[in-house]
C-alpha positions, -999 to 999 in steps of 0.1 A, spaced: 0 0 0 14 34 -10 21 59 16 3 88 -2 -29 66 -5 -31 60 33 -60 80 46 -46 81 82 -14 98 70 -34 123 49 -58 131 77 -30 134 104 -9 157 82 -39 179 74 -49 182 110 -12 189 120 -8 216 93 -39 234 106 -30 232 142 -12 260 161 2 234 185 24 221 157 37 256 151 45 261 187 61 227 189 82 235 159 92 268 176 101 251 208 121 225 189 141 252 170 147 271 203 161 240 219 184 233 189 195 269 188 202 269 226 223 237 222 242 254 194 250 284 215 260 264 245 282 241 224 298 271 207 305 287 241 319 255 255 342 250 226 354 287 228 361 283 265 380 251 261 401 264 233 409 296 252 419 277 283 443 253 263 456 275 235 448 311 245 447 323 209 409 319 203 413 297 172 382 275 173 380 266 137 392 230 140 371 223 170 339 234 155 333 199 142 322 190 177 291 211 171 276 184 149 274 157 177 261 183 201 232 193 178 226 158 166 224 142 201 201 170 213 177 164 183 178 126 188 169 130 224 139 151 215 129 126 188 131 96 211 109 115 236 82 128 214 77 99 189 66 73 216 42 99 230 27 105 195 23 68 187 15 56 222 -17 76 222 -28 67 187 -47 34 193 -55 40 230 -66 75 222 -91 61 197 -104 38 224 -108 66 248 -127 87 223 -148 56 214 -139 59 178 -118 27 176 -147 5 165 -156 30 138 -120 30 125 -119 -8 124 -151 -8 102 -133 10 74 -117 -7 44 -82 -4 58 -65 -35 72 -51 -34 107 -16 -34 93 -23 -4 71 -37 14 102 -6 7 122 17 18 93 -3 49 89 -1 59 126 37 53 126 43 70 93 24 101 103 45 104 135 77 99 115 67 126 89 59 150 117 93 144 132 109 150 98 92 184 97 111 193 129 144 179 116 141 197 83 133 229 101 165 226 121 188 221 90 198 258 88 212 255 123 228 221 116 244 235 84 265 260 104 285 231 119 291 218 83 301 251 68 328 259 94 334 224 108 349 207 78 324 178 76 311 164 44 275 173 34 268 136 29 270 132 67 240 154 70 221 131 47 231 101 66 221 118 99 186 123 85 184 86 76 196 77 111 168 99 126 143 81 104 155 47 116 154 58 152 120 74 149 105 43 132 118 21 160 105 45 187 72 47 169 68 9 166 74 6 203 48 32 210 22 17 187 28 -17 202 22 -4 237 -8 16 225 -24 -16 212 -18 -33 245 -32 -6 268 -66 10 270 -55 44 283 -30 67 267 -10 75 299 -5 38 305 7 33 270 32 62 272 47 49 305 48 13 291 66 25 259 94 42 279 97 12 301 98 -11 271 124 10 254 146 8 285 141 -29 288 150 -35 252 182 -16 256 190 -35 287 183 -69 272 207 -64 243 235 -57 268 226 -87 290 247 -114 271 277 -91 272 273 -83 309 267 -120 319 298 -131 300 318 -103 315 307 -112 350 311 -150 345 344 -148 327 358 -116 342 394 -123 333 387 -132 296 390 -105 269 373 -125 242 337 -114 240 330 -133 208 294 -133 195 280 -117 227 284 -84 209 260 -94 181 228 -86 201 240 -50 203 230 -48 166 194 -44 179 204 -16 203 195 19 189 219 36 214 249 16 202 238 22 166 238 60 172 271 59 191 288 39 163 274 63 137 290 93 155 323 74 159 324 66 122 316 101 112 339 120 136 369 96 140 365 68 114 369 43 142 346 18 159 335 16 195 341 -22 192 377 -16 183 379 -36 151 384 -7 126 420 0 116 435 -32 130 461 -50 109 452 -85 119 427 -104 97 409 -119 126 409 -102 160 412 -124 190 390 -103 212 359 -102 191 358 -133 169 355 -138 132 318 -131 127 319 -101 149 350 -88 132 333 -91 98 302 -73 111 321 -45 128 346 -37 101 343 -2 89 308 11 84 292 -24 81 280 -23 117 260 9 111 241 -4 81 236 -38 95 224 -24 128 200 -1 110 186 -32 91 182 -51 124 165 -22 141 140 -17 112 133 -55 112 126 -54 149 103 -23 144 84 -42 116 80 -71 140 65 -48 166 41 -33 141 30 -68 130 22 -77 166 3 -44 171 -17 -51 139 -25 -86 151 -35 -73 185 -60 -48 171 -74 -71 145 -110 -81 155 -106 -114 138 -77 -124 161 -92 -110 193 -106 -135 217 -144 -131 221 -156 -122 255 -178 -147 271 -208 -132 287 -222 -154 314 -259 -163 309 -279 -160 340 -308 -183 344 -341 -167 350 -356 -180 381 -393 -185 380 
């Protein structure tokens, strides 16, 4: 099903464009990004003056990019679950859920439409902040392709956060419960991907070989974001496999070495995160499907004569 033919996306975008709340939200987003830019610029100027004393901050202005990018990612990961967590549960609270399910749209199309509308609204915020982001590229010496990859990374993270929110929204009847559950679930997913590494580190505390325990981190959005910034800023990897002369590193294993060589980890992790997001959306679609819902049994009371 094409995105432009989804009625939910069309309706949400029309309502968003006519709402003053979206304009004030965009203004607040731009204000936060501009404040992060000024604070980052002041911090760079102060650090350079303390070390060099000549006020030459040209080479250190590259650090403005991760400051602005991380501030935007934090905002995105906070607002997207709120948008999608109230999508299905909000329909239930307004008593319009049954009407929505009687339309010609399939449950999967409804879920995709809710997530897509949230991602598109976030992209409006990100595109509005590009002039501020461009300042770090003009004077920071970064390639303009990095800005394009950053937008793709934001899309990946917003789709994942939206899928978590829509899944929690399909499980809860109230929006506030869905929002709280989405943040708890997001934290638990990040913790579970680290659990094999932590267990192996605790069990074999004197062993440096982590082996394939690093592979679950492919599904961790935080590791994906950190690896993205490491590749952009330094060209190295947080797993330590980039730039090594050995063909097979002893501390990561063969498969992990192949997955973490260069930028392979970033693209592979993005694919794994999108796959997990698609799985969450499938579960949410199955949950709201009336054909898959278990019928409630109403006890029949005997009429006593």
